[in-house]
All heavy atoms as an XYZ file, in Angstrom:
824
protein
N      21.514     37.984    197.393
C      21.797     37.989    195.961
C      22.109     36.565    195.516
O      23.017     35.924    196.027
C      22.999     38.902    195.688
C      23.310     39.049    194.237
S      24.405     40.458    194.008
C      25.722     39.686    193.149
N      21.377     36.067    194.566
C      21.549     34.709    194.090
C      22.014     34.749    192.639
O      21.230     34.980    191.743
C      20.231     33.947    194.226
C      20.399     32.464    193.991
O      21.511     31.988    193.791
N      19.302     31.751    194.018
N      23.306     34.541    192.433
C      23.847     34.578    191.082
C      24.145     33.166    190.615
O      24.536     32.312    191.399
C      25.130     35.425    191.017
O      26.052     34.939    191.988
C      24.835     36.888    191.270
N      23.967     32.949    189.341
C      24.200     31.641    188.757
C      25.654     31.517    188.354
O      26.140     32.254    187.503
C      23.289     31.455    187.536
C      23.427     30.133    186.801
C      23.049     28.979    187.724
C      22.564     30.123    185.571
N      26.352     30.594    189.004
C      27.753     30.349    188.661
C      27.821     29.168    187.710
O      27.130     28.181    187.890
C      28.561     30.073    189.913
C      28.700     31.317    190.781
C      29.506     31.057    192.007
N      30.847     30.620    191.613
C      31.795     30.286    192.462
N      31.579     30.321    193.738
N      32.971     29.893    192.037
N      28.661     29.307    186.708
C      28.891     28.240    185.743
C      30.394     28.080    185.554
O      31.177     28.911    186.005
C      28.237     28.550    184.377
O      28.767     29.788    183.886
C      26.736     28.665    184.486
N      30.775     27.027    184.871
C      32.193     26.822    184.579
C      32.556     27.622    183.331
O      31.871     27.533    182.320
C      32.509     25.330    184.374
C      32.224     24.550    185.660
C      33.967     25.147    183.936
C      32.383     23.056    185.525
N      33.603     28.387    183.436
C      34.096     29.212    182.340
C      35.401     28.635    181.810
O      36.205     28.090    182.570
C      34.354     30.639    182.818
C      33.103     31.432    183.039
C      32.099     31.153    183.927
C      32.720     32.630    182.384
N      31.126     32.106    183.848
C      31.483     33.034    182.922
C      33.315     33.410    181.396
C      30.825     34.178    182.494
C      32.664     34.562    180.975
C      31.425     34.934    181.516
N      35.596     28.790    180.502
C      36.857     28.461    179.838
C      37.479     29.778    179.412
O      36.834     30.583    178.726
C      36.625     27.553    178.635
C      37.844     27.204    177.794
C      38.915     26.483    178.616
C      37.429     26.353    176.599
N      38.710     29.991    179.838
C      39.378     31.278    179.631
C      40.686     31.056    178.880
O      41.411     30.100    179.156
C      39.688     31.930    180.999
C      40.363     33.281    180.825
C      38.432     32.046    181.854
N      40.975     31.931    177.940
C      42.282     32.000    177.299
C      42.856     33.356    177.659
O      42.240     34.391    177.386
C      42.180     31.854    175.777
C      43.492     32.026    175.011
C      44.510     30.959    175.402
C      43.236     32.013    173.511
N      44.015     33.347    178.326
C      44.580     34.616    178.774
C      46.071     34.671    178.498
O      46.732     33.655    178.295
C      44.315     34.814    180.269
S      45.021     33.541    181.326
N      46.570     35.891    178.486
C      48.001     36.140    178.334
C      48.537     36.515    179.709
O      47.918     37.319    180.421
C      48.241     37.271    177.338
C      49.698     37.522    177.049
C      49.914     38.644    176.041
O      48.989     39.429    175.785
O      51.039     38.727    175.520
N      49.676     35.921    180.093
C      50.219     36.159    181.419
C      51.694     36.528    181.358
O      52.377     36.253    180.379
C      50.023     34.932    182.332
C      50.773     33.715    181.792
C      48.546     34.633    182.535
C      50.811     32.530    182.750
N      52.158     37.132    182.441
C      53.556     37.460    182.647
C      54.012     36.665    183.865
O      53.379     36.746    184.923
C      53.730     38.959    182.900
C      55.135     39.471    183.205
C      56.033     39.310    181.983
C      55.088     40.923    183.635
N      55.081     35.867    183.717
C      55.566     35.034    184.817
C      56.938     35.504    185.269
O      57.600     36.287    184.581
C      55.610     33.532    184.418
C      54.251     33.047    183.957
C      56.655     33.267    183.353
N      57.366     34.996    186.394
C      58.679     35.328    186.936
C      59.780     34.715    186.059
O      59.609     33.589    185.561
C      58.813     34.756    188.353
C      57.975     35.466    189.388
C      58.573     36.804    189.768
O      59.702     36.844    190.286
O      57.882     37.813    189.532
N      60.891     35.414    185.879
C      62.013     34.831    185.141
C      62.424     33.500    185.782
O      62.501     33.390    187.003
C      63.126     35.873    185.290
C      62.394     37.164    185.528
C      61.168     36.786    186.322
N      62.634     32.488    184.946
C      63.035     31.181    185.432
C      61.882     30.230    185.723
O      62.106     29.054    185.993
N      60.631     30.718    185.698
C      59.486     29.852    185.993
C      59.144     28.909    184.840
O      58.537     27.869    185.065
C      58.247     30.678    186.353
C      58.290     31.207    187.780
O      59.269     30.918    188.501
O      57.343     31.913    188.182
N      59.513     29.268    183.618
C      59.201     28.430    182.465
C      60.492     27.834    181.892
O      61.500     28.533    181.803
C      58.485     29.247    181.382
C      57.155     29.877    181.779
C      56.602     30.706    180.632
C      56.156     28.812    182.198
N      60.455     26.567    181.486
C      61.650     25.920    180.925
C      62.216     26.663    179.710
O      63.420     26.633    179.473
C      61.165     24.530    180.521
C      59.912     24.301    181.282
C      59.321     25.648    181.550
N      61.352     27.343    178.963
C      61.801     28.046    177.757
C      62.621     29.289    178.076
O      63.288     29.840    177.205
C      60.590     28.456    176.920
O      59.834     29.449    177.624
N      62.530     29.765    179.323
C      63.204     31.001    179.689
C      62.372     32.235    179.405
O      62.740     33.343    179.778
N      61.243     32.059    178.748
C      60.352     33.180    178.441
C      59.650     33.655    179.712
O      59.531     32.918    180.683
C      59.302     32.765    177.418
O      59.911     32.400    176.211
N      59.160     34.868    179.663
C      58.383     35.392    180.790
C      56.944     35.700    180.395
O      56.159     36.104    181.240
C      59.028     36.678    181.360
O      59.147     37.637    180.314
C      60.386     36.388    181.979
N      56.599     35.498    179.129
C      55.225     35.729    178.681
C      54.679     34.466    178.033
O      55.421     33.703    177.416
C      55.152     36.883    177.682
C      55.383     38.233    178.309
C      55.117     39.333    177.312
C      55.214     40.686    177.999
N      54.900     41.763    177.061
N      53.367     34.292    178.171
C      52.754     33.134    177.555
C      51.245     33.218    177.569
O      50.658     34.128    178.159
N      50.645     32.257    176.896
C      49.188     32.117    176.882
C      48.828     30.879    177.684
O      49.569     29.893    177.699
C      48.668     32.012    175.446
C      48.696     33.321    174.725
C      49.800     33.690    173.976
C      47.632     34.203    174.817
C      49.844     34.914    173.317
C      47.666     35.426    174.175
C      48.770     35.779    173.420
N      47.677     30.932    178.320
C      47.267     29.900    179.247
C      45.763     29.707    179.151
O      45.026     30.684    179.057
C      47.650     30.374    180.654
C      47.173     29.636    181.878
C      47.869     28.281    181.975
C      47.486     30.464    183.116
N      45.321     28.439    179.163
C      43.888     28.156    179.280
C      43.589     27.860    180.736
O      44.382     27.226    181.433
C      43.506     26.970    178.411
C      43.436     27.330    176.953
C      42.609     26.301    176.192
N      42.420     26.715    174.834
C      43.211     26.349    173.813
N      44.233     25.553    174.023
N      42.956     26.767    172.599
N      42.419     28.303    181.167
C      42.005     28.163    182.562
C      40.543     27.757    182.586
O      39.750     28.229    181.756
C      42.158     29.512    183.312
C      41.704     29.409    184.750
C      43.583     30.031    183.217
N      40.166     26.884    183.525
C      38.750     26.632    183.793
C      38.490     27.002    185.240
O      39.342     26.806    186.119
C      38.354     25.159    183.545
O      39.187     24.304    184.326
C      38.451     24.799    182.074
N      37.308     27.565    185.478
C      36.940     28.008    186.817
C      35.450     28.303    186.886
O      34.814     28.520    185.864
C      37.720     29.273    187.185
C      37.426     30.450    186.262
S      38.501     31.872    186.504
C      38.121     32.337    188.150
N      34.913     28.282    188.097
C      33.531     28.684    188.318
C      33.477     30.207    188.411
O      34.323     30.820    189.058
C      33.002     28.101    189.624
C      32.754     26.632    189.576
C      33.633     25.643    189.908
C      31.545     25.991    189.170
N      33.047     24.423    189.731
C      31.757     24.599    189.288
C      30.307     26.446    188.721
C      30.778     23.675    188.970
C      29.334     25.522    188.411
C      29.575     24.156    188.535
N      32.474     30.800    187.787
C      32.295     32.251    187.867
C      30.873     32.598    187.452
O      30.161     31.776    186.868
C      33.293     32.967    186.964
N      30.481     33.834    187.759
C      29.150     34.296    187.356
C      29.202     35.439    186.351
O      28.179     35.890    185.871
C      28.316     34.693    188.575
C      28.973     35.765    189.424
O      29.918     36.421    188.952
O      28.549     35.937    190.573
N      30.421     35.893    186.013
C      30.576     36.962    185.025
C      32.037     37.042    184.583
O      32.926     36.498    185.257
C      30.173     38.316    185.632
O      31.104     38.686    186.641
N      32.264     37.724    183.486
C      33.650     37.900    183.025
C      34.444     38.724    184.034
O      35.633     38.489    184.233
C      33.686     38.556    181.640
C      35.077     38.517    181.044
C      35.135     38.876    179.570
O      34.098     38.846    178.884
O      36.244     39.185    179.110
N      33.783     39.655    184.698
C      34.461     40.466    185.712
C      34.931     39.598    186.887
O      36.054     39.749    187.369
C      33.544     41.587    186.221
C      34.223     42.544    187.163
C      35.453     43.243    186.583
O      35.470     43.563    185.381
O      36.411     43.462    187.351
N      34.093     38.661    187.329
C      34.521     37.783    188.429
C      35.624     36.834    187.972
O      36.505     36.484    188.753
C      33.346     37.029    189.047
O      32.803     36.085    188.167
N      35.600     36.429    186.692
C      36.692     35.624    186.130
C      37.998     36.402    186.272
O      39.002     35.885    186.762
C      36.432     35.269    184.646
C      37.701     34.786    183.971
C      35.326     34.243    184.516
N      37.990     37.640    185.836
C      39.196     38.470    185.864
C      39.710     38.654    187.290
O      40.906     38.513    187.551
C      38.904     39.831    185.216
C      40.109     40.715    185.111
C      39.772     42.007    184.403
C      41.002     42.883    184.291
N      40.707     44.144    183.606
N      38.815     38.946    188.227
C      39.212     39.171    189.614
C      39.812     37.920    190.241
O      40.897     37.966    190.821
C      38.009     39.631    190.444
C      37.567     41.033    190.156
C      36.284     41.401    190.892
O      35.940     40.718    191.889
O      35.622     42.363    190.470
N      39.108     36.798    190.127
C      39.579     35.558    190.749
C      40.858     35.055    190.087
O      41.764     34.574    190.764
C      38.497     34.474    190.681
C      37.311     34.783    191.587
C      36.327     33.628    191.682
N      36.973     32.484    192.338
C      36.853     31.232    191.915
N      36.127     30.930    190.869
N      37.448     30.254    192.562
N      40.934     35.155    188.763
C      42.120     34.701    188.048
C      43.328     35.563    188.413
O      44.420     35.048    188.646
C      41.869     34.715    186.542
C      43.017     34.239    185.657
C      43.507     32.850    186.065
C      42.585     34.246    184.203
N      43.153     36.863    188.483
C      44.253     37.761    188.868
C      44.783     37.397    190.248
O      46.001     37.329    190.458
C      43.797     39.218    188.849
O      43.573     39.652    187.535
N      43.873     37.152    191.199
C      44.276     36.777    192.557
C      45.056     35.458    192.544
O      46.071     35.324    193.232
C      43.059     36.636    193.466
C      42.445     37.943    193.868
C      41.191     37.754    194.709
O      40.962     36.643    195.246
O      40.429     38.730    194.839
N      44.571     34.495    191.778
C      45.247     33.197    191.682
C      46.653     33.368    191.121
O      47.625     32.842    191.682
C      44.431     32.249    190.807
S      45.242     30.669    190.492
N      46.782     34.094    190.026
C      48.088     34.288    189.397
C      49.049     35.023    190.326
O      50.244     34.714    190.373
C      47.937     35.027    188.072
C      47.192     34.270    186.971
C      46.955     35.176    185.773
C      47.928     33.003    186.562
N      48.530     35.992    191.081
C      49.369     36.754    192.013
C      49.987     35.838    193.062
O      51.093     36.102    193.548
C      48.567     37.866    192.690
C      48.200     39.014    191.777
C      49.387     39.865    191.354
O      50.372     39.959    192.115
O      49.339     40.426    190.242
N      49.296     34.739    193.409
C      49.846     33.817    194.409
C      51.121     33.143    193.899
O      51.919     32.637    194.685
C      48.798     32.774    194.817
O      48.583     31.830    193.786
N      51.337     33.130    192.582
C      52.566     32.610    191.973
C      53.542     33.738    191.631
O      54.579     33.487    191.024
C      52.246     31.856    190.680
C      51.398     30.629    190.867
C      50.030     30.648    190.619
C      51.972     29.422    191.289
C      49.245     29.515    190.779
C      51.204     28.285    191.449
C      49.839     28.344    191.203
O      49.069     27.219    191.358
N      53.148     34.978    191.946
C      53.869     36.187    191.547
C      53.845     36.355    190.030
O      54.791     36.836    189.415
C      55.296     36.208    192.102
C      55.304     36.267    193.604
C      56.619     36.522    194.246
N      57.798     36.316    193.435
C      58.970     35.945    193.897
N      59.123     35.732    195.170
N      59.993     35.787    193.102
N      52.743     35.904    189.425
C      52.492     36.075    188.000
C      51.448     37.170    187.837
O      50.758     37.535    188.786
C      51.980     34.790    187.370
C      52.933     33.640    187.398
C      54.244     33.644    187.789
C      52.640     32.293    187.023
N      54.781     32.388    187.672
C      53.825     31.534    187.205
C      51.503     31.649    186.551
C      53.899     30.182    186.934
C      51.581     30.294    186.279
C      52.762     29.573    186.458
N      51.322     37.700    186.620
C      50.385     38.796    186.376
C      49.552     38.521    185.134
O      50.068     38.024    184.130
C      51.142     40.116    186.203
C      51.987     40.448    187.381
N      51.478     40.988    188.533
C      53.312     40.276    187.604
C      52.459     41.142    189.413
N      53.578     40.704    188.864
N      48.294     38.865    185.213
C      47.384     38.761    184.081
C      47.620     39.962    183.172
O      47.483     41.104    183.603
C      45.935     38.745    184.579
C      44.850     38.649    183.527
C      44.933     37.321    182.775
C      43.478     38.802    184.181
N      48.004     39.700    181.926
C      48.187     40.779    180.950
C      46.843     41.095    180.301
O      46.427     42.248    180.252
C      49.235     40.408    179.872
C      50.612     40.238    180.517
C      49.267     41.461    178.765
C      51.680     39.710    179.581
N      46.183     40.043    179.806
C      44.881     40.257    179.166
C      44.104     38.952    179.108
O      44.684     37.868    179.176
C      45.062     40.804    177.741
O      45.695     39.830    176.928
N      42.807     39.094    178.998
C      41.938     37.955    178.741
C      41.563     38.024    177.273
O      40.946     38.986    176.831
C      40.690     37.976    179.642
C      41.105     37.731    181.095
C      39.672     36.939    179.184
C      39.973     37.754    182.094
N      41.992     37.027    176.519
C      41.730     36.996    175.088
C      40.322     36.484    174.793
O      39.674     36.940    173.861
C      42.768     36.116    174.380
C      44.200     36.589    174.551
C      44.438     37.973    173.982
O      44.033     38.225    172.829
O      45.038     38.806    174.683
N      39.883     35.516    175.586
C      38.566     34.926    175.393
C      38.111     34.347    176.722
O      38.899     33.704    177.421
C      38.654     33.821    174.345
C      37.324     33.275    173.867
C      37.521     32.079    172.960
C      37.658     32.537    171.523
N      37.669     31.408    170.575
N      36.852     34.576    177.079
C      36.287     34.011    178.310
C      34.800     33.771    178.082
O      34.060     34.706    177.804
C      36.491     34.960    179.484
N      34.413     32.506    178.169
C      33.020     32.139    177.950
C      32.643     30.974    178.848
O      33.477     30.104    179.103
C      32.787     31.695    176.501
C      33.123     32.763    175.513
O      34.215     32.786    174.965
N      32.198     33.674    175.291
N      31.379     30.920    179.264
C      30.919     29.714    179.954
C      31.052     28.522    179.002
O      30.905     28.673    177.784
C      29.448     30.000    180.243
C      29.325     31.495    180.210
C      30.333     31.947    179.194
N      31.376     27.355    179.563
C      31.497     26.181    178.696
C      30.130     25.842    178.123
O      29.095     26.143    178.707
C      32.098     24.966    179.433
C      31.217     24.531    180.595
C      33.515     25.235    179.871
C      31.524     23.146    181.095
N      30.146     25.228    176.964
C      28.919     24.798    176.304
C      28.932     23.284    176.240
O      29.875     22.689    175.718
C      28.845     25.396    174.899
C      28.780     26.918    174.903
C      28.719     27.477    173.493
O      28.073     26.856    172.626
O      29.332     28.530    173.272
N      27.895     22.674    176.781
C      27.824     21.212    176.818
C      27.792     20.598    175.421
O      28.200     19.458    175.239
C      26.608     20.752    177.637
C      26.646     21.173    179.091
C      27.835     20.609    179.871
O      28.330     19.514    179.529
O      28.262     21.271    180.829
N      27.336     21.353    174.428
C      27.225     20.816    173.071
C      28.553     20.840    172.298
O      28.653     20.254    171.237
C      26.170     21.596    172.280
O      26.564     22.952    172.169
N      29.566     21.503    172.855
C      30.858     21.617    172.182
C      31.727     20.411    172.528
O      31.757     19.961    173.672
C      31.573     22.922    172.597
C      33.001     22.964    172.083
C      30.793     24.132    172.126
N      32.438     19.894    171.535
C      33.387     18.803    171.760
C      34.767     19.417    171.975
O      35.440     19.790    171.018
C      33.388     17.842    170.579
C      32.116     17.030    170.471
C      32.204     15.958    169.397
O      33.306     15.415    169.171
O      31.160     15.695    168.792
N      35.163     19.511    173.228
C      36.449     20.094    173.581
C      37.556     19.040    173.465
O      37.296     17.849    173.616
C      36.408     20.629    175.020
C      35.460     21.780    175.215
C      34.211     21.590    175.803
C      35.804     23.063    174.811
C      33.328     22.645    175.988
C      34.930     24.130    174.993
C      33.699     23.920    175.580
O      32.842     24.970    175.751
N      38.800     19.476    173.249
C      39.924     18.534    173.252
C      40.036     17.854    174.626
O      39.605     18.411    175.643
C      41.151     19.423    172.998
C      40.617     20.694    172.433
C      39.221     20.842    172.957
N      40.653     16.687    174.649
C      40.732     15.902    175.887
C      41.360     16.692    177.038
O      40.899     16.613    178.177
C      41.519     14.613    175.653
C      41.528     13.717    176.879
C      42.175     12.376    176.631
O      42.441     12.019    175.471
O      42.422     11.685    177.624
N      42.403     17.452    176.756
C      43.058     18.246    177.808
C      42.065     19.208    178.470
O      42.043     19.342    179.699
C      44.229     19.030    177.207
C      44.992     19.850    178.204
C      46.173     20.587    177.586
O      46.498     20.375    176.395
O      46.789     21.385    178.302
N      41.226     19.855    177.662
C      40.228     20.784    178.196
C      39.144     20.024    178.951
O      38.696     20.456    180.014
C      39.612     21.641    177.062
C      40.690     22.423    176.309
C      38.526     22.576    177.604
C      41.475     23.393    177.133
N      38.717     18.881    178.417
C      37.704     18.059    179.106
C      38.171     17.649    180.501
O      37.383     17.669    181.457
C      37.356     16.822    178.283
C      36.543     17.061    177.023
C      36.410     15.759    176.232
C      35.169     17.632    177.354
N      39.439     17.285    180.625
C      39.976     16.919    181.938
C      39.979     18.114    182.889
O      39.667     17.977    184.074
C      41.388     16.347    181.787
C      41.481     14.986    181.108
C      42.937     14.617    180.822
C      40.800     13.911    181.928
N      40.311     19.286    182.365
C      40.275     20.500    183.193
C      38.854     20.799    183.649
O      38.625     21.138    184.811
C      40.847     21.693    182.408
C      42.332     21.611    182.148
S      42.926     22.910    181.026
C      42.554     24.398    181.959
N      37.890     20.666    182.745
C      36.481     20.912    183.080
C      36.030     19.940    184.163
O      35.368     20.331    185.131
C      35.591     20.816    181.825
C      35.877     21.997    180.884
C      34.114     20.769    182.203
C      35.265     21.858    179.496
N      36.385     18.671    184.025
C      35.991     17.662    185.011
C      36.584     17.972    186.383
O      35.888     17.873    187.401
C      36.409     16.264    184.548
C      35.817     15.163    185.361
C      34.296     15.172    185.401
O      33.650     15.523    184.393
O      33.739     14.825    186.461
N      37.838     18.365    186.431
C      38.452     18.744    187.706
C      37.752     19.954    188.316
O      37.565     20.026    189.532
C      39.938     19.043    187.517
C      40.766     17.788    187.236
C      42.231     18.097    187.036
N      42.809     18.740    188.209
C      43.914     19.480    188.176
N      44.554     19.686    187.032
N      44.393     20.021    189.270
N      37.336     20.884    187.484
C      36.642     22.073    187.957
C      35.272     21.709    188.521
O      34.854     22.244    189.550
C      36.496     23.107    186.818
O      37.790     23.387    186.289
C      35.864     24.394    187.304
N      34.575     20.794    187.854
C      33.249     20.358    188.330
C      33.302     19.832    189.763
O      32.347     19.957    190.506
C      32.704     19.254    187.431
C      31.932     19.724    186.271
C      31.141     18.577    185.626
N      30.327     19.114    184.566
C      30.687     19.198    183.299
N      31.866     18.753    182.926
N      29.884     19.716    182.402
N      34.424     19.232    190.124
C      34.560     18.603    191.431
C      34.802     19.585    192.573
O      34.768     19.178    193.732
C      35.677     17.555    191.400
C      35.318     16.381    190.515
O      34.153     16.024    190.390
N      36.315     15.791    189.883
N      35.066     20.842    192.274
C      35.305     21.833    193.327
C      34.919     23.223    192.845
O      35.529     23.751    191.920
C      36.776     21.831    193.728
O      37.039     22.898    194.609
N      33.938     23.816    193.502
C      33.482     25.149    193.084
C      34.507     26.239    193.361
O      34.367     27.350    192.886
C      32.143     25.486    193.747
C      31.008     24.704    193.135
C      29.668     25.376    193.318
O      29.617     26.605    193.496
O      28.676     24.644    193.264
N      35.540     25.932    194.145
C      36.590     26.922    194.406
C      37.792     26.741    193.487
O      38.723     27.544    193.530
C      37.047     26.842    195.864
C      35.946     27.255    196.799
O      35.221     28.206    196.550
N      35.792     26.516    197.888
N      37.777     25.690    192.683
C      38.933     25.374    191.847
C      39.147     26.400    190.736
O      38.203     26.907    190.148
C      38.759     23.990    191.221
N      40.411     26.668    190.505
C      40.854     27.418    189.332
C      41.937     26.537    188.716
O      43.017     26.387    189.279
C      41.404     28.808    189.699
C      40.320     29.646    190.369
C      41.954     29.502    188.459
C      40.801     30.995    190.880
N      41.616     25.920    187.593
C      42.511     24.945    186.978
C      43.302     25.630    185.869
O      42.733     26.111    184.889
C      41.730     23.740    186.410
C      40.816     23.127    187.485
C      42.699     22.720    185.822
C      41.530     22.597    188.705
N      44.616     25.674    186.055
C      45.514     26.275    185.069
C      46.004     25.188    184.127
O      46.485     24.146    184.581
C      46.713     26.931    185.761
C      46.396     27.962    186.851
C      47.686     28.486    187.458
C      45.539     29.088    186.322
N      45.880     25.422    182.837
C      46.351     24.472    181.844
C      47.803     24.721    181.480
O      48.534     25.433    182.173
N      48.193     24.146    180.379
C      49.555     24.287    179.869
C      49.809     25.732    179.441
O      48.957     26.377    178.843
C      49.714     23.353    178.676
C      51.092     23.281    178.122
C      51.188     22.367    176.954
N      50.368     21.166    177.163
C      50.142     20.246    176.253
N      50.644     20.391    175.049
N      49.409     19.203    176.512
N      51.013     26.219    179.740
C      51.408     27.563    179.314
C      52.151     27.455    177.985
O      53.095     26.679    177.853
C      52.308     28.254    180.358
C      51.551     28.431    181.674
C      52.796     29.607    179.821
C      52.414     28.983    182.788
N      51.702     28.229    177.013
C      52.367     28.310    175.713
C      53.170     29.613    175.726
O      52.620     30.697    175.565
C      51.347     28.292    174.575
C      50.604     26.986    174.514
C      49.413     26.803    175.211
C      51.101     25.924    173.780
C      48.734     25.590    175.172
C      50.427     24.711    173.732
C      49.250     24.549    174.440
O      48.594     23.345    174.398
N      54.473     29.478    175.942
C      55.314     30.673    176.105
C      55.792     31.209    174.760
O      55.777     30.497    173.753
C      56.513     30.350    176.992
O      57.336     29.375    176.378
N      56.195     32.444    174.781
C      56.797     33.065    173.601
C      57.811     34.085    174.038
O      57.745     34.621    175.143
C      55.723     33.697    172.701
C      54.999     34.851    173.325
C      55.441     36.166    173.159
C      53.845     34.653    174.087
C      54.770     37.227    173.724
C      53.170     35.712    174.653
C      53.635     37.005    174.472
O      52.973     38.051    175.053
N      58.774     34.315    173.210
C      59.816     35.317    173.497
C      59.441     36.624    172.820
O      58.956     36.636    171.705
C      61.172     34.849    172.985
C      61.699     33.643    173.749
C      63.207     33.590    173.644
C      63.727     32.333    174.298
N      63.977     32.455    175.690
N      59.658     37.694    173.547
C      59.411     39.021    172.998
C      60.617     39.425    172.183
O      61.746     39.356    172.651
C      59.150     40.033    174.148
C      58.908     41.412    173.581
C      57.993     39.574    175.004
N      60.386     39.802    170.928
C      61.494     40.184    170.037
C      61.978     41.577    170.343
O      61.293     42.461    170.625
C      61.020     40.120    168.574
C      60.506     38.772    168.185
C      61.595     37.793    167.767
O      62.669     38.243    167.335
O      61.372     36.587    167.888
């Protein structure tokens, strides 16, 4: 089976361990870049990665292969470049936490 893997940009909601974030929150949004061949493989690999931190994937808000014609912010461009250098890489970006009311 020969599947085409590309770099994906993912926006997801996660649940982290208490004390892992400076804000004290346990929920947040996170951007991720990684190699994958489908949204299902994104979900599987990302869930496994997060579990290694004892974090949990709540939902994937958006997941798409990167588009070379799009001008991404510098932070995302750096994540994409790091991902290009390793097909096994899963690059986690900044976590934007929020408190549940």
